[in-house]
All heavy atoms as TSV, in Angstrom:
chain	resi	resn	atom	element	x	y	z
A	1	MET	N	N	7.958	27.955	-48.780
A	1	MET	CA	C	6.668	27.806	-48.068
A	1	MET	C	C	6.476	26.270	-47.698
A	1	MET	O	O	6.022	25.985	-46.535
A	1	MET	CB	C	5.509	28.122	-49.088
A	1	MET	CG	C	5.288	29.560	-49.144
A	1	MET	SD	S	4.713	30.335	-47.576
A	1	MET	CE	C	3.225	30.868	-48.054
A	2	ALA	N	N	6.768	25.300	-48.508
A	2	ALA	CA	C	6.663	23.869	-48.209
A	2	ALA	C	C	7.573	23.610	-47.001
A	2	ALA	O	O	7.161	22.791	-46.131
A	2	ALA	CB	C	7.179	23.116	-49.352
A	3	SER	N	N	8.714	24.226	-46.894
A	3	SER	CA	C	9.685	24.022	-45.822
A	3	SER	C	C	8.942	24.488	-44.572
A	3	SER	O	O	9.140	23.805	-43.397
A	3	SER	CB	C	11.003	24.838	-46.020
A	3	SER	OG	O	11.815	24.636	-44.822
A	4	LYS	N	N	8.349	25.693	-44.528
A	4	LYS	CA	C	7.585	26.136	-43.298
A	4	LYS	C	C	6.465	25.061	-42.901
A	4	LYS	O	O	6.265	24.799	-41.760
A	4	LYS	CB	C	6.967	27.523	-43.674
A	4	LYS	CG	C	6.066	28.129	-42.564
A	4	LYS	CD	C	6.929	28.543	-41.379
A	4	LYS	CE	C	5.887	29.354	-40.458
A	4	LYS	NZ	N	6.079	28.971	-39.070
A	5	GLY	N	N	5.823	24.686	-43.780
A	5	GLY	CA	C	4.723	23.608	-43.547
A	5	GLY	C	C	5.262	22.329	-42.947
A	5	GLY	O	O	4.683	21.821	-41.937
A	6	LEU	N	N	6.359	21.837	-43.408
A	6	LEU	CA	C	7.080	20.680	-42.848
A	6	LEU	C	C	7.634	20.957	-41.482
A	6	LEU	O	O	7.572	20.182	-40.589
A	6	LEU	CB	C	8.168	20.268	-43.779
A	6	LEU	CG	C	7.794	19.618	-45.152
A	6	LEU	CD1	C	9.050	19.237	-45.883
A	6	LEU	CD2	C	6.879	18.340	-44.846
A	7	GLN	N	N	8.118	22.233	-41.278
A	7	GLN	CA	C	8.635	22.642	-39.986
A	7	GLN	C	C	7.517	22.590	-38.875
A	7	GLN	O	O	7.576	22.093	-37.825
A	7	GLN	CB	C	9.303	24.056	-40.046
A	7	GLN	CG	C	9.994	24.318	-38.682
A	7	GLN	CD	C	11.070	23.519	-38.257
A	7	GLN	OE1	O	11.783	22.845	-39.146
A	7	GLN	NE2	N	11.362	23.314	-37.008
A	8	ASP	N	N	6.286	23.158	-39.220
A	8	ASP	CA	C	5.136	23.243	-38.428
A	8	ASP	C	C	4.678	21.859	-38.113
A	8	ASP	O	O	4.356	21.494	-36.986
A	8	ASP	CB	C	4.035	23.998	-39.055
A	8	ASP	CG	C	4.229	25.534	-39.181
A	8	ASP	OD1	O	5.253	26.047	-38.454
A	8	ASP	OD2	O	3.667	26.238	-39.951
A	9	LEU	N	N	4.685	20.950	-39.119
A	9	LEU	CA	C	4.248	19.591	-38.954
A	9	LEU	C	C	5.077	18.843	-37.978
A	9	LEU	O	O	4.725	18.120	-37.069
A	9	LEU	CB	C	4.127	18.782	-40.349
A	9	LEU	CG	C	3.679	17.393	-40.311
A	9	LEU	CD1	C	2.273	17.139	-39.639
A	9	LEU	CD2	C	3.744	16.797	-41.599
A	10	LYS	N	N	6.379	19.054	-38.186
A	10	LYS	CA	C	7.440	18.543	-37.255
A	10	LYS	C	C	7.232	18.876	-35.892
A	10	LYS	O	O	7.235	18.104	-34.980
A	10	LYS	CB	C	8.805	18.854	-37.808
A	10	LYS	CG	C	9.954	18.270	-36.830
A	10	LYS	CD	C	11.281	18.689	-37.400
A	10	LYS	CE	C	12.245	18.208	-36.374
A	10	LYS	NZ	N	13.663	18.840	-36.547
A	11	GLN	N	N	6.935	20.170	-35.612
A	11	GLN	CA	C	6.650	20.648	-34.295
A	11	GLN	C	C	5.390	20.050	-33.693
A	11	GLN	O	O	5.409	19.691	-32.618
A	11	GLN	CB	C	6.592	22.228	-34.280
A	11	GLN	CG	C	7.846	23.002	-34.518
A	11	GLN	CD	C	7.632	24.446	-34.518
A	11	GLN	OE1	O	6.663	24.941	-34.939
A	11	GLN	NE2	N	8.792	25.082	-33.955
A	12	GLN	N	N	4.411	19.985	-34.520
A	12	GLN	CA	C	3.124	19.365	-33.998
A	12	GLN	C	C	3.337	17.859	-33.591
A	12	GLN	O	O	2.849	17.360	-32.569
A	12	GLN	CB	C	2.074	19.390	-35.145
A	12	GLN	CG	C	1.514	20.835	-35.287
A	12	GLN	CD	C	0.459	20.849	-36.336
A	12	GLN	OE1	O	0.343	20.013	-37.194
A	12	GLN	NE2	N	-0.209	21.916	-36.360
A	13	VAL	N	N	4.122	17.187	-34.445
A	13	VAL	CA	C	4.472	15.749	-34.139
A	13	VAL	C	C	5.144	15.557	-32.823
A	13	VAL	O	O	4.896	14.833	-32.043
A	13	VAL	CB	C	5.143	15.172	-35.352
A	13	VAL	CG1	C	5.656	13.733	-34.985
A	13	VAL	CG2	C	4.193	15.033	-36.468
A	14	GLU	N	N	6.218	16.499	-32.765
A	14	GLU	CA	C	7.162	16.407	-31.594
A	14	GLU	C	C	6.251	16.813	-30.298
A	14	GLU	O	O	6.411	16.227	-29.204
A	14	GLU	CB	C	8.218	17.403	-31.668
A	14	GLU	CG	C	9.320	16.983	-32.651
A	14	GLU	CD	C	10.409	18.022	-32.978
A	14	GLU	OE1	O	10.172	19.213	-32.632
A	14	GLU	OE2	O	11.399	17.623	-33.516
A	15	GLN	N	N	5.420	17.827	-30.451
A	15	GLN	CA	C	4.467	18.248	-29.254
A	15	GLN	C	C	3.635	17.157	-28.875
A	15	GLN	O	O	3.408	16.926	-27.790
A	15	GLN	CB	C	3.828	19.517	-29.653
A	15	GLN	CG	C	3.071	20.078	-28.490
A	15	GLN	CD	C	2.364	21.448	-28.852
A	15	GLN	OE1	O	2.262	21.791	-30.028
A	15	GLN	NE2	N	1.781	21.999	-27.882
A	16	THR	N	N	2.939	16.502	-29.859
A	16	THR	CA	C	2.112	15.350	-29.610
A	16	THR	C	C	2.866	14.277	-28.906
A	16	THR	O	O	2.296	13.654	-27.991
A	16	THR	CB	C	1.410	14.989	-30.851
A	16	THR	OG1	O	0.693	16.024	-31.405
A	16	THR	CG2	C	0.454	13.744	-30.725
A	17	ALA	N	N	3.912	13.969	-29.438
A	17	ALA	CA	C	4.785	12.836	-28.852
A	17	ALA	C	C	5.080	13.197	-27.389
A	17	ALA	O	O	5.041	12.315	-26.497
A	17	ALA	CB	C	6.007	12.622	-29.688
A	18	GLN	N	N	5.518	14.375	-27.144
A	18	GLN	CA	C	5.867	14.850	-25.749
A	18	GLN	C	C	4.740	14.752	-24.869
A	18	GLN	O	O	4.798	14.347	-23.656
A	18	GLN	CB	C	6.433	16.282	-25.740
A	18	GLN	CG	C	6.899	16.751	-24.449
A	18	GLN	CD	C	8.043	15.823	-23.773
A	18	GLN	OE1	O	8.970	15.507	-24.431
A	18	GLN	NE2	N	7.767	15.434	-22.507
A	19	GLU	N	N	3.479	15.163	-25.308
A	19	GLU	CA	C	2.243	15.050	-24.520
A	19	GLU	C	C	1.929	13.606	-24.234
A	19	GLU	O	O	1.448	13.397	-23.112
A	19	GLU	CB	C	1.081	15.711	-25.253
A	19	GLU	CG	C	1.242	17.236	-25.347
A	19	GLU	CD	C	0.212	17.930	-26.282
A	19	GLU	OE1	O	-0.645	17.202	-26.801
A	19	GLU	OE2	O	0.183	19.041	-26.463
A	20	ALA	N	N	2.157	12.804	-25.244
A	20	ALA	CA	C	1.839	11.261	-25.012
A	20	ALA	C	C	2.874	10.800	-23.941
A	20	ALA	O	O	2.430	9.929	-23.066
A	20	ALA	CB	C	2.087	10.547	-26.292
A	21	VAL	N	N	4.066	10.992	-24.016
A	21	VAL	CA	C	5.047	10.663	-22.968
A	21	VAL	C	C	4.724	11.257	-21.631
A	21	VAL	O	O	4.728	10.516	-20.543
A	21	VAL	CB	C	6.504	11.066	-23.399
A	21	VAL	CG1	C	7.449	10.906	-22.281
A	21	VAL	CG2	C	6.932	10.338	-24.625
A	22	THR	N	N	4.306	12.443	-21.539
A	22	THR	CA	C	3.878	13.041	-20.289
A	22	THR	C	C	2.691	12.280	-19.671
A	22	THR	O	O	2.714	12.079	-18.432
A	22	THR	CB	C	3.715	14.598	-20.398
A	22	THR	OG1	O	4.809	15.211	-20.918
A	22	THR	CG2	C	3.302	15.264	-19.109
A	23	THR	N	N	1.742	12.148	-20.496
A	23	THR	CA	C	0.504	11.486	-20.073
A	23	THR	C	C	0.775	9.999	-19.580
A	23	THR	O	O	0.335	9.540	-18.529
A	23	THR	CB	C	-0.492	11.330	-21.182
A	23	THR	OG1	O	-0.914	12.694	-21.604
A	23	THR	CG2	C	-1.763	10.746	-20.713
A	24	ALA	N	N	1.741	9.271	-20.338
A	24	ALA	CA	C	2.021	7.967	-20.012
A	24	ALA	C	C	2.811	7.886	-18.641
A	24	ALA	O	O	2.528	7.004	-17.758
A	24	ALA	CB	C	2.883	7.316	-21.032
A	25	GLY	N	N	3.642	8.885	-18.436
A	25	GLY	CA	C	4.384	9.032	-17.197
A	25	GLY	C	C	3.462	9.235	-15.982
A	25	GLY	O	O	3.485	8.681	-14.925
A	26	ALA	N	N	2.451	10.115	-16.239
A	26	ALA	CA	C	1.600	10.413	-15.131
A	26	ALA	C	C	0.715	9.207	-14.861
A	26	ALA	O	O	0.462	8.914	-13.645
A	26	ALA	CB	C	0.604	11.607	-15.623
A	27	LYS	N	N	0.216	8.505	-15.841
A	27	LYS	CA	C	-0.476	7.237	-15.563
A	27	LYS	C	C	0.221	6.217	-14.782
A	27	LYS	O	O	-0.240	5.554	-13.891
A	27	LYS	CB	C	-1.010	6.688	-16.894
A	27	LYS	CG	C	-2.039	7.611	-17.561
A	27	LYS	CD	C	-3.328	7.740	-16.759
A	27	LYS	CE	C	-4.450	8.580	-17.411
A	27	LYS	NZ	N	-5.518	8.810	-16.543
A	28	ALA	N	N	1.577	5.993	-15.191
A	28	ALA	CA	C	2.427	5.158	-14.640
A	28	ALA	C	C	2.675	5.509	-13.068
A	28	ALA	O	O	2.634	4.680	-12.228
A	28	ALA	CB	C	3.850	5.170	-15.275
A	29	GLN	N	N	2.775	6.770	-12.811
A	29	GLN	CA	C	2.864	7.294	-11.454
A	29	GLN	C	C	1.636	6.934	-10.658
A	29	GLN	O	O	1.644	6.558	-9.501
A	29	GLN	CB	C	3.228	8.729	-11.390
A	29	GLN	CG	C	3.523	9.255	-10.012
A	29	GLN	CD	C	4.679	8.563	-9.446
A	29	GLN	OE1	O	5.779	8.555	-9.984
A	29	GLN	NE2	N	4.540	8.062	-8.115
A	30	GLN	N	N	0.517	7.145	-11.243
A	30	GLN	CA	C	-0.770	6.864	-10.616
A	30	GLN	C	C	-0.792	5.323	-10.165
A	30	GLN	O	O	-1.214	4.979	-9.116
A	30	GLN	CB	C	-2.031	7.040	-11.476
A	30	GLN	CG	C	-2.250	8.655	-11.514
A	30	GLN	CD	C	-3.436	8.797	-12.509
A	30	GLN	OE1	O	-3.872	8.008	-13.332
A	30	GLN	NE2	N	-4.082	10.083	-12.311
A	31	VAL	N	N	-0.438	4.454	-11.130
A	31	VAL	CA	C	-0.336	3.025	-10.827
A	31	VAL	C	C	0.516	2.768	-9.736
A	31	VAL	O	O	0.207	1.919	-8.796
A	31	VAL	CB	C	0.045	2.207	-12.132
A	31	VAL	CG1	C	0.400	0.850	-11.843
A	31	VAL	CG2	C	-1.026	2.318	-13.141
A	32	VAL	N	N	1.695	3.335	-9.682
A	32	VAL	CA	C	2.729	3.115	-8.569
A	32	VAL	C	C	2.052	3.640	-7.253
A	32	VAL	O	O	2.151	2.944	-6.191
A	32	VAL	CB	C	3.945	3.870	-8.798
A	32	VAL	CG1	C	5.024	4.006	-7.654
A	32	VAL	CG2	C	4.733	3.216	-10.103
A	33	ASP	N	N	1.462	4.801	-7.228
A	33	ASP	CA	C	0.820	5.355	-6.073
A	33	ASP	C	C	-0.318	4.405	-5.606
A	33	ASP	O	O	-0.348	4.230	-4.328
A	33	ASP	CB	C	0.276	6.731	-6.309
A	33	ASP	CG	C	1.314	7.779	-6.624
A	33	ASP	OD1	O	2.568	7.526	-6.258
A	33	ASP	OD2	O	1.052	8.932	-7.033
A	34	GLN	N	N	-1.159	3.923	-6.414
A	34	GLN	CA	C	-2.173	3.039	-5.927
A	34	GLN	C	C	-1.566	1.732	-5.544
A	34	GLN	O	O	-2.096	1.172	-4.551
A	34	GLN	CB	C	-3.105	2.642	-7.241
A	34	GLN	CG	C	-3.901	3.867	-7.558
A	34	GLN	CD	C	-4.725	3.656	-8.846
A	34	GLN	OE1	O	-4.494	2.718	-9.648
A	34	GLN	NE2	N	-5.674	4.577	-9.152
A	35	ALA	N	N	-0.526	1.230	-6.026
A	35	ALA	CA	C	0.061	-0.057	-5.466
A	35	ALA	C	C	0.627	0.226	-4.154
A	35	ALA	O	O	0.505	-0.613	-3.320
A	35	ALA	CB	C	1.080	-0.512	-6.592
A	36	THR	N	N	1.243	1.259	-4.014
A	36	THR	CA	C	1.924	1.685	-2.713
A	36	THR	C	C	0.822	1.858	-1.660
A	36	THR	O	O	1.004	1.289	-0.535
A	36	THR	CB	C	2.611	2.922	-2.865
A	36	THR	OG1	O	3.710	2.867	-3.907
A	36	THR	CG2	C	3.351	3.444	-1.550
A	37	GLU	N	N	-0.295	2.491	-2.005
A	37	GLU	CA	C	-1.373	2.648	-1.021
A	37	GLU	C	C	-2.018	1.252	-0.700
A	37	GLU	O	O	-2.108	1.041	0.602
A	37	GLU	CB	C	-2.316	3.468	-1.660
A	37	GLU	CG	C	-3.524	3.782	-0.605
A	37	GLU	CD	C	-4.586	4.872	-1.198
A	37	GLU	OE1	O	-4.256	5.535	-2.095
A	37	GLU	OE2	O	-5.753	4.767	-0.638
A	38	ALA	N	N	-2.242	0.421	-1.657
A	38	ALA	CA	C	-2.697	-0.951	-1.393
A	38	ALA	C	C	-1.799	-1.686	-0.520
A	38	ALA	O	O	-2.143	-2.432	0.295
A	38	ALA	CB	C	-3.030	-1.588	-2.728
A	39	GLY	N	N	-0.525	-1.724	-0.829
A	39	GLY	CA	C	0.567	-2.288	0.016
A	39	GLY	C	C	0.519	-1.800	1.477
A	39	GLY	O	O	0.576	-2.552	2.357
A	40	GLN	N	N	0.357	-0.496	1.625
A	40	GLN	CA	C	0.379	0.111	2.973
A	40	GLN	C	C	-0.910	-0.412	3.691
A	40	GLN	O	O	-0.810	-0.782	4.855
A	40	GLN	CB	C	0.466	1.567	2.868
A	40	GLN	CG	C	0.495	2.213	4.219
A	40	GLN	CD	C	1.749	1.845	5.056
A	40	GLN	OE1	O	2.906	1.930	4.506
A	40	GLN	NE2	N	1.635	1.411	6.271
A	41	GLN	N	N	-2.029	-0.459	2.975
A	41	GLN	CA	C	-3.336	-0.911	3.630
A	41	GLN	C	C	-3.120	-2.337	4.053
A	41	GLN	O	O	-3.551	-2.795	5.106
A	41	GLN	CB	C	-4.535	-0.701	2.721
A	41	GLN	CG	C	-4.801	0.804	2.618
A	41	GLN	CD	C	-5.959	0.972	1.519
A	41	GLN	OE1	O	-6.315	0.057	0.898
A	41	GLN	NE2	N	-6.365	2.165	1.398
A	42	ALA	N	N	-2.482	-3.188	3.212
A	42	ALA	CA	C	-2.265	-4.637	3.504
A	42	ALA	C	C	-1.349	-4.725	4.815
A	42	ALA	O	O	-1.746	-5.526	5.634
A	42	ALA	CB	C	-1.755	-5.423	2.322
A	43	MET	N	N	-0.388	-3.953	4.885
A	43	MET	CA	C	0.601	-3.993	5.952
A	43	MET	C	C	-0.166	-3.567	7.255
A	43	MET	O	O	0.065	-4.116	8.257
A	43	MET	CB	C	1.846	-3.181	5.666
A	43	MET	CG	C	2.754	-3.790	4.711
A	43	MET	SD	S	3.299	-5.459	5.010
A	43	MET	CE	C	4.260	-5.118	6.432
A	44	ASP	N	N	-0.991	-2.544	7.119
A	44	ASP	CA	C	-1.722	-2.068	8.330
A	44	ASP	C	C	-2.645	-3.178	8.819
A	44	ASP	O	O	-2.812	-3.387	10.109
A	44	ASP	CB	C	-2.506	-0.776	7.966
A	44	ASP	CG	C	-1.561	0.454	7.678
A	44	ASP	OD1	O	-0.440	0.390	8.097
A	44	ASP	OD2	O	-2.184	1.411	7.160
A	45	GLN	N	N	-3.359	-3.750	7.847
A	45	GLN	CA	C	-4.319	-4.829	8.279
A	45	GLN	C	C	-3.429	-6.022	8.855
A	45	GLN	O	O	-3.952	-6.639	9.883
A	45	GLN	CB	C	-5.023	-5.402	7.063
A	45	GLN	CG	C	-6.112	-4.341	6.594
A	45	GLN	CD	C	-6.778	-4.725	5.272
A	45	GLN	OE1	O	-6.406	-5.705	4.643
A	45	GLN	NE2	N	-7.781	-3.849	4.831
A	46	LEU	N	N	-2.381	-6.396	8.341
A	46	LEU	CA	C	-1.607	-7.445	9.000
A	46	LEU	C	C	-1.171	-7.008	10.361
A	46	LEU	O	O	-1.029	-7.933	11.241
A	46	LEU	CB	C	-0.386	-7.688	8.052
A	46	LEU	CG	C	0.637	-8.814	8.526
A	46	LEU	CD1	C	-0.035	-10.177	8.657
A	46	LEU	CD2	C	1.768	-8.820	7.626
A	47	ALA	N	N	-0.725	-5.840	10.533
A	47	ALA	CA	C	-0.239	-5.498	11.847
A	47	ALA	C	C	-1.326	-5.424	12.840
A	47	ALA	O	O	-1.220	-5.971	13.947
A	47	ALA	CB	C	0.375	-3.949	11.823
A	48	THR	N	N	-2.559	-4.975	12.387
A	48	THR	CA	C	-3.701	-5.055	13.300
A	48	THR	C	C	-4.113	-6.534	13.643
A	48	THR	O	O	-4.264	-6.803	14.819
A	48	THR	CB	C	-4.877	-4.334	12.656
A	48	THR	OG1	O	-4.484	-2.999	12.438
A	48	THR	CG2	C	-6.129	-4.473	13.577
A	49	ALA	N	N	-4.101	-7.432	12.674
A	49	ALA	CA	C	-4.454	-8.854	12.965
A	49	ALA	C	C	-3.398	-9.456	13.869
A	49	ALA	O	O	-3.795	-10.204	14.739
A	49	ALA	CB	C	-4.577	-9.515	11.559
A	50	THR	N	N	-2.163	-9.172	13.683
A	50	THR	CA	C	-1.035	-9.716	14.397
A	50	THR	C	C	-1.224	-9.282	15.843
A	50	THR	O	O	-1.151	-10.127	16.757
A	50	THR	CB	C	0.271	-9.324	13.855
A	50	THR	OG1	O	0.355	-9.773	12.593
A	50	THR	CG2	C	1.447	-9.981	14.685
A	51	GLN	N	N	-1.529	-7.948	16.061
A	51	GLN	CA	C	-1.626	-7.432	17.350
A	51	GLN	C	C	-2.763	-8.055	18.152
A	51	GLN	O	O	-2.752	-8.353	19.320
A	51	GLN	CB	C	-1.737	-5.859	17.381
A	51	GLN	CG	C	-1.670	-5.357	18.825
A	51	GLN	CD	C	-0.362	-5.611	19.534
A	51	GLN	OE1	O	0.670	-5.352	19.046
A	51	GLN	NE2	N	-0.481	-6.190	20.830
A	52	GLU	N	N	-3.889	-8.254	17.433
A	52	GLU	CA	C	-5.041	-8.759	17.951
A	52	GLU	C	C	-4.825	-10.200	18.458
A	52	GLU	O	O	-5.253	-10.698	19.416
A	52	GLU	CB	C	-6.290	-8.727	17.082
A	52	GLU	CG	C	-6.875	-7.338	16.837
A	52	GLU	CD	C	-7.907	-7.211	15.734
A	52	GLU	OE1	O	-8.151	-8.248	15.057
A	52	GLU	OE2	O	-8.381	-6.129	15.541
A	53	THR	N	N	-4.003	-10.976	17.601
A	53	THR	CA	C	-3.778	-12.465	17.827
A	53	THR	C	C	-2.807	-12.442	19.153
A	53	THR	O	O	-3.029	-13.355	19.963
A	53	THR	CB	C	-3.027	-13.069	16.670
A	53	THR	OG1	O	-3.981	-12.995	15.614
A	53	THR	CG2	C	-2.645	-14.472	16.904
A	54	ILE	N	N	-1.827	-11.545	19.193
A	54	ILE	CA	C	-0.991	-11.506	20.357
A	54	ILE	C	C	-1.745	-11.193	21.659
A	54	ILE	O	O	-1.581	-11.757	22.680
A	54	ILE	CB	C	0.094	-10.459	20.121
A	54	ILE	CG1	C	1.139	-10.912	19.034
A	54	ILE	CG2	C	0.838	-10.128	21.422
A	54	ILE	CD1	C	2.110	-9.901	18.651
A	55	ASP	N	N	-2.662	-10.219	21.521
A	55	ASP	CA	C	-3.539	-9.820	22.621
A	55	ASP	C	C	-4.358	-11.014	23.115
A	55	ASP	O	O	-4.475	-11.234	24.279
A	55	ASP	CB	C	-4.435	-8.642	22.412
A	55	ASP	CG	C	-3.528	-7.342	22.162
A	55	ASP	OD1	O	-2.383	-7.289	22.566
A	55	ASP	OD2	O	-4.180	-6.302	21.662
A	56	LYS	N	N	-5.018	-11.742	22.268
A	56	LYS	CA	C	-5.895	-12.832	22.571
A	56	LYS	C	C	-5.000	-13.930	23.208
A	56	LYS	O	O	-5.381	-14.651	24.137
A	56	LYS	CB	C	-6.606	-13.367	21.376
A	56	LYS	CG	C	-7.697	-12.482	20.751
A	56	LYS	CD	C	-8.351	-13.002	19.474
A	56	LYS	CE	C	-9.361	-12.049	18.971
A	56	LYS	NZ	N	-9.891	-12.568	17.691
A	57	THR	N	N	-3.891	-14.219	22.590
A	57	THR	CA	C	-3.001	-15.320	23.152
A	57	THR	C	C	-2.525	-14.949	24.459
A	57	THR	O	O	-2.455	-15.798	25.374
A	57	THR	CB	C	-1.805	-15.539	22.196
A	57	THR	OG1	O	-2.352	-15.811	20.865
A	57	THR	CG2	C	-0.871	-16.611	22.623
A	58	ALA	N	N	-2.193	-13.720	24.751
A	58	ALA	CA	C	-1.656	-13.299	26.056
A	58	ALA	C	C	-2.887	-13.431	27.028
A	58	ALA	O	O	-2.629	-13.863	28.299
A	58	ALA	CB	C	-1.165	-11.937	26.069
A	59	LYS	N	N	-4.015	-13.057	26.747
A	59	LYS	CA	C	-5.160	-13.169	27.629
A	59	LYS	C	C	-5.390	-14.638	27.888
A	59	LYS	O	O	-5.699	-14.989	29.093
A	59	LYS	CB	C	-6.457	-12.569	27.023
A	59	LYS	CG	C	-7.606	-12.613	27.958
A	59	LYS	CD	C	-8.803	-11.806	27.422
A	59	LYS	CE	C	-9.994	-11.929	28.270
A	59	LYS	NZ	N	-10.173	-12.874	29.397
A	60	GLN	N	N	-5.457	-15.437	26.833
A	60	GLN	CA	C	-5.631	-16.939	27.107
A	60	GLN	C	C	-4.555	-17.497	28.040
A	60	GLN	O	O	-4.833	-18.308	28.946
A	60	GLN	CB	C	-5.617	-17.739	25.849
A	60	GLN	CG	C	-6.871	-17.484	24.960
A	60	GLN	CD	C	-6.700	-17.985	23.492
A	60	GLN	OE1	O	-5.741	-18.480	23.152
A	60	GLN	NE2	N	-7.857	-18.102	22.826
A	61	ALA	N	N	-3.328	-17.123	27.905
A	61	ALA	CA	C	-2.213	-17.585	28.730
A	61	ALA	C	C	-2.470	-17.058	30.240
A	61	ALA	O	O	-2.273	-17.801	31.070
A	61	ALA	CB	C	-0.901	-17.094	28.174
A	62	SER	N	N	-2.888	-15.852	30.328
A	62	SER	CA	C	-3.119	-15.225	31.699
A	62	SER	C	C	-4.250	-15.988	32.293
A	62	SER	O	O	-4.216	-16.334	33.501
A	62	SER	CB	C	-3.484	-13.809	31.513
A	62	SER	OG	O	-3.815	-13.300	32.695
A	63	ASP	N	N	-5.363	-16.176	31.573
A	63	ASP	CA	C	-6.443	-16.912	32.102
A	63	ASP	C	C	-6.074	-18.376	32.464
A	63	ASP	O	O	-6.535	-18.875	33.570
A	63	ASP	CB	C	-7.652	-16.928	31.005
A	63	ASP	CG	C	-8.321	-15.640	30.844
A	63	ASP	OD1	O	-8.010	-14.760	31.664
A	63	ASP	OD2	O	-9.057	-15.516	29.854
A	64	THR	N	N	-5.332	-19.126	31.643
A	64	THR	CA	C	-4.883	-20.448	31.928
A	64	THR	C	C	-4.018	-20.395	33.214
A	64	THR	O	O	-4.201	-21.229	34.113
A	64	THR	CB	C	-4.157	-20.945	30.724
A	64	THR	OG1	O	-5.008	-21.040	29.584
A	64	THR	CG2	C	-3.601	-22.399	31.107
A	65	TYR	N	N	-3.091	-19.442	33.348
A	65	TYR	CA	C	-2.277	-19.358	34.538
A	65	TYR	C	C	-3.113	-19.211	35.763
A	65	TYR	O	O	-2.883	-19.851	36.832
A	65	TYR	CB	C	-1.230	-18.299	34.340
A	65	TYR	CG	C	-0.430	-17.965	35.691
A	65	TYR	CD1	C	0.614	-18.806	35.974
A	65	TYR	CD2	C	-0.807	-16.981	36.471
A	65	TYR	CE1	C	1.255	-18.626	37.159
A	65	TYR	CE2	C	-0.140	-16.760	37.677
A	65	TYR	CZ	C	0.936	-17.608	38.031
A	65	TYR	OH	O	1.616	-17.415	39.164
A	66	SER	N	N	-3.998	-18.234	35.624
A	66	SER	CA	C	-4.949	-17.933	36.816
A	66	SER	C	C	-5.699	-19.213	37.187
A	66	SER	O	O	-5.863	-19.509	38.412
A	66	SER	CB	C	-5.984	-16.789	36.351
A	66	SER	OG	O	-5.324	-15.590	36.186
A	67	GLY	N	N	-6.279	-19.981	36.146
A	67	GLY	CA	C	-6.976	-21.235	36.517
A	67	GLY	C	C	-6.130	-22.166	37.172
A	67	GLY	O	O	-6.493	-22.872	38.201
A	68	PHE	N	N	-4.887	-22.422	36.794
A	68	PHE	CA	C	-3.923	-23.267	37.451
A	68	PHE	C	C	-3.600	-22.816	38.831
A	68	PHE	O	O	-3.557	-23.562	39.783
A	68	PHE	CB	C	-2.645	-23.505	36.688
A	68	PHE	CG	C	-2.814	-24.273	35.387
A	68	PHE	CD1	C	-2.171	-23.972	34.278
A	68	PHE	CD2	C	-3.502	-25.469	35.438
A	68	PHE	CE1	C	-2.203	-24.747	33.137
A	68	PHE	CE2	C	-3.629	-26.273	34.297
A	68	PHE	CZ	C	-2.981	-26.034	33.126
A	69	ALA	N	N	-3.312	-21.457	38.953
A	69	ALA	CA	C	-2.968	-20.934	40.205
A	69	ALA	C	C	-4.127	-21.084	41.244
A	69	ALA	O	O	-3.997	-21.411	42.413
A	69	ALA	CB	C	-2.598	-19.465	40.029
A	70	LYS	N	N	-5.403	-20.841	40.758
A	70	LYS	CA	C	-6.492	-21.091	41.738
A	70	LYS	C	C	-6.604	-22.502	42.091
A	70	LYS	O	O	-6.911	-22.882	43.245
A	70	LYS	CB	C	-7.801	-20.598	40.884
A	70	LYS	CG	C	-7.917	-19.080	40.828
A	70	LYS	CD	C	-9.180	-18.721	40.107
A	70	LYS	CE	C	-9.268	-17.164	40.138
A	70	LYS	NZ	N	-10.394	-16.715	39.127
A	71	LYS	N	N	-6.433	-23.418	41.177
A	71	LYS	CA	C	-6.542	-24.879	41.438
A	71	LYS	C	C	-5.497	-25.347	42.441
A	71	LYS	O	O	-5.622	-26.202	43.220
A	71	LYS	CB	C	-6.290	-25.717	40.212
A	71	LYS	CG	C	-7.651	-25.639	39.277
A	71	LYS	CD	C	-7.447	-26.573	38.193
A	71	LYS	CE	C	-8.724	-26.614	37.285
A	71	LYS	NZ	N	-8.723	-27.425	36.068
A	72	LEU	N	N	-4.369	-24.683	42.332
A	72	LEU	CA	C	-3.217	-24.920	43.304
A	72	LEU	C	C	-3.364	-24.154	44.549
A	72	LEU	O	O	-2.390	-24.407	45.520
A	72	LEU	CB	C	-1.937	-24.761	42.705
A	72	LEU	CG	C	-1.497	-25.574	41.402
A	72	LEU	CD1	C	-0.186	-25.040	40.653
A	72	LEU	CD2	C	-1.394	-27.036	41.790
A	73	GLY	N	N	-4.255	-23.356	44.701
A	73	GLY	CA	C	-4.465	-22.483	45.881
A	73	GLY	C	C	-3.536	-21.311	46.039
A	73	GLY	O	O	-3.458	-20.816	47.111
A	74	LEU	N	N	-2.936	-20.994	44.855
A	74	LEU	CA	C	-1.970	-19.776	44.926
A	74	LEU	C	C	-2.804	-18.540	44.726
A	74	LEU	O	O	-2.306	-17.338	45.034
A	74	LEU	CB	C	-0.982	-19.955	43.824
A	74	LEU	CG	C	-0.134	-21.171	43.908
A	74	LEU	CD1	C	0.843	-21.311	42.670
A	74	LEU	CD2	C	0.755	-21.108	45.178
A	75	MET	N	N	-4.022	-18.559	44.201
A	75	MET	CA	C	-4.764	-17.399	43.996
A	75	MET	C	C	-6.188	-17.656	44.532
A	75	MET	O	O	-6.678	-18.743	44.641
A	75	MET	CB	C	-4.904	-17.016	42.483
A	75	MET	CG	C	-3.596	-16.465	41.994
A	75	MET	SD	S	-3.764	-16.135	40.210
A	75	MET	CE	C	-5.006	-14.714	40.300
A	76	LYS	N	N	-6.968	-16.593	44.780
A	76	LYS	CA	C	-8.368	-16.750	45.287
A	76	LYS	C	C	-9.210	-16.355	44.124
A	76	LYS	O	O	-9.068	-15.646	43.280
A	76	LYS	CB	C	-8.620	-15.870	46.472
A	76	LYS	CG	C	-7.821	-16.316	47.664
A	76	LYS	CD	C	-8.300	-15.569	48.873
A	76	LYS	CE	C	-7.548	-16.105	50.141
A	76	LYS	NZ	N	-7.897	-15.370	51.310
């Protein structure tokens, strides 16, 4: 009888340990997923900001060229 009780206790301990490992693994995966999502959002924001800067710079260059061309009589 005592052997049966010890066997049951061993199974309960093993099951609890396995549940703890599974939970820890799931939590770790959540952290990785959140970090991945945050990184992707940061990259998206960087890409947007870079494109906006490029567009503004191109417009400024075009405006500057137009201004020079008008001053030189190349454009009306």
